[in-house]
C-alpha positions in Angstrom: 116.1 122.7 111.7 116.4 120.8 114.9 115.7 117.0 115.4 112.2 117.6 116.8 111.2 119.7 113.8 112.8 117.2 111.4 110.9 114.3 112.9 107.6 116.3 112.8 108.3 117.2 109.1 109.0 113.5 108.3 105.9 112.3 110.0 103.7 114.9 108.2 105.4 114.1 104.8 105.1 110.4 105.3 101.4 110.9 106.0 101.0 112.9 102.7 102.9 110.2 100.8 100.8 107.5 102.3 97.5 109.3 101.4 98.8 109.6 97.8 99.4 105.8 97.8 95.8 105.3 98.9 96.6 104.7 102.6 94.9 106.5 105.4 97.0 109.6 106.3 96.8 108.9 110.0 97.9 105.3 109.5 100.9 106.5 107.5 101.7 109.1 110.2 101.5 106.4 113.0 103.8 104.2 110.9 106.3 107.1 110.4 106.3 107.9 114.1 107.1 104.3 115.0 109.6 104.0 112.1 111.8 106.9 113.4 111.3 106.0 117.1 114.6 104.8 118.7 112.6 102.5 121.1 109.1 100.9 121.1 106.2 103.2 121.7 103.0 102.6 123.7 99.6 103.6 122.4 99.7 106.6 124.8 103.0 107.6 123.2 101.5 107.5 119.7 98.4 109.4 120.9 100.6 112.1 122.4 103.0 112.2 119.4 100.2 112.7 116.9 97.5 114.3 119.0 95.0 111.6 118.1 92.4 109.7 120.1 93.0 106.3 121.7 90.5 104.6 119.3 92.2 106.2 116.2 95.7 105.1 117.5 94.5 101.6 118.3 92.7 101.1 115.0 95.7 102.3 112.9 98.3 100.3 115.0 96.2 97.2 114.5 96.0 97.8 110.7 99.7 98.3 110.5 100.2 95.0 112.4 97.8 93.4 109.8 100.0 94.8 107.1 103.1 93.3 108.7 104.7 96.7 109.2 104.4 96.9 113.0 105.0 94.4 115.7 103.9 94.2 119.3 106.8 94.3 121.7 106.8 93.0 125.3 108.7 95.0 127.8 109.4 93.0 130.9 107.7 94.4 134.0 105.4 96.7 132.1 101.8 95.9 131.5 101.4 98.4 128.6 101.5 97.2 125.0 104.4 98.6 123.0 104.9 98.7 119.3 107.8 98.9 116.9 108.0 99.4 113.2 110.2 97.4 110.9 113.1 99.7 110.0 114.2 97.7 106.9 112.8 100.0 104.1 113.1 97.2 101.5 110.8 94.9 103.6 108.5 97.9 104.3 108.2 98.7 100.6 107.6 95.1 99.5 105.0 94.6 102.3 103.1 97.7 101.2 103.3 96.5 97.6 102.0 93.1 98.6 99.1 94.6 100.5 98.2 97.0 97.7 98.3 94.2 95.2 96.0 92.1 97.4 93.6 94.9 98.0 93.5 96.6 94.6 95.0 94.6 91.7 93.8 91.1 92.6 90.1 92.2 92.9 90.4 94.1 89.6 91.9 91.1 87.8 89.1 89.0 89.1 86.5 91.4 87.7 88.4 91.7 84.4 88.5 87.9 84.1 84.7 87.8 84.7 84.1 90.4 82.0 85.8 88.4 79.3 82.9 85.9 79.1 80.3 88.0 77.4 77.1 86.7 75.9 76.2 87.7 72.4 77.7 87.9 68.9 81.5 88.4 69.2 81.4 90.2 65.8 79.0 92.9 67.1 80.9 96.2 67.0 79.9 97.1 70.6 80.9 93.8 72.0 84.1 93.7 70.0 85.1 97.2 71.2 84.3 96.4 74.8 86.2 93.1 74.8 89.3 94.7 73.1 89.4 97.4 75.8 88.9 94.9 78.6 91.5 92.6 77.1 94.0 95.4 76.9 93.5 96.4 80.5 93.6 92.7 81.5 96.9 92.2 79.7 98.4 95.3 81.3 97.1 94.3 84.7 98.6 90.8 84.2 102.0 92.3 83.4 101.7 94.6 86.5 100.9 91.6 88.6 103.9 89.6 87.4 106.2 92.6 87.9 104.9 93.2 91.4 105.2 89.5 92.3 108.8 89.5 91.1 109.7 92.6 93.1 107.9 91.3 96.2 109.8 88.0 96.1 113.1 89.6 95.1 116.1 90.2 97.2 117.2 93.8 97.7 120.5 93.2 95.9 118.8 91.6 92.9 116.6 94.6 92.5 119.4 97.1 92.8 121.6 95.3 90.4 118.8 94.9 87.9 117.9 98.6 88.2 121.6 99.7 87.7 121.8 97.5 84.6 118.7 99.2 83.2 120.2 102.6 83.8 123.4 101.7 81.9 
């Protein structure tokens, strides 16, 4: 496999992985393209590299910037906007975790907390069964939140050392 084929395969695979994580496939492909680019790319470069429209490219680049995964780069003497992806995979992973936590786990925890205050007789079997299930989910989600917060705040070396200790 040559470099061009390897890059295409990576971009396609990163897109599939992103869609499995609940991220728009094209957004993940744009990220992959910028991630493996040796120099900043313009919107035109992204459009050409992925065969997508200007609107699609712009929308996904802006979303990646909102996630903190892509930065705008100024190239002296050029009026085009250029973009570059953070190449530090630890930062990329923690930023993705932080965004997913903010968009998925935090709203779910808010709903679960609202559901704990039910009206009615707490001894009623239906209410009791419901509150037990919600309580269990809430407890699990709370542990997940604490774990994600720890990983997001952690240094790469701390995580790797802790992971190795677990494996031993």
